[in-house]
Steps between C-alpha positions, in 0.01 A plus 500: 500500500727647767816337350438699170411834666751708317396349166132557590547864588664570158258260318181672611642848461623442148206281363195638682611832654401356834666508834575143627459604861153639448345168398476128595683273276511126594680188347170441311467846341531491122524723197130415448413701818637814326439431135155422390547462124743313274606838356597617857690193560686524168592864577645389846682197345678750261574738770645234728720381223609857412581580866631174638587299182295195612201335320210398722246385235581140552431517877213297632272701718704820463547538868672814612741315730614266207547798283710677755717184550554477118589879503755447778653195329501679160663815586688407806330733763610398861 
């Protein structure tokens, strides 16, 4: 997760109104840890596409680290 810190800070603030530095997020943390229903997931899928311009529905496991990697690759954050 450390290599995606800047993306993670923005991601958690924008999607969940949470401070990344006030929680524990590992390489195994997934969207399912924050979204307990399909409706919640669908809402976050839309919001991620709206903010970052990337689709994540096709991602196996929906691990946060993989989503952040796709965001970095998709919009060129360095």
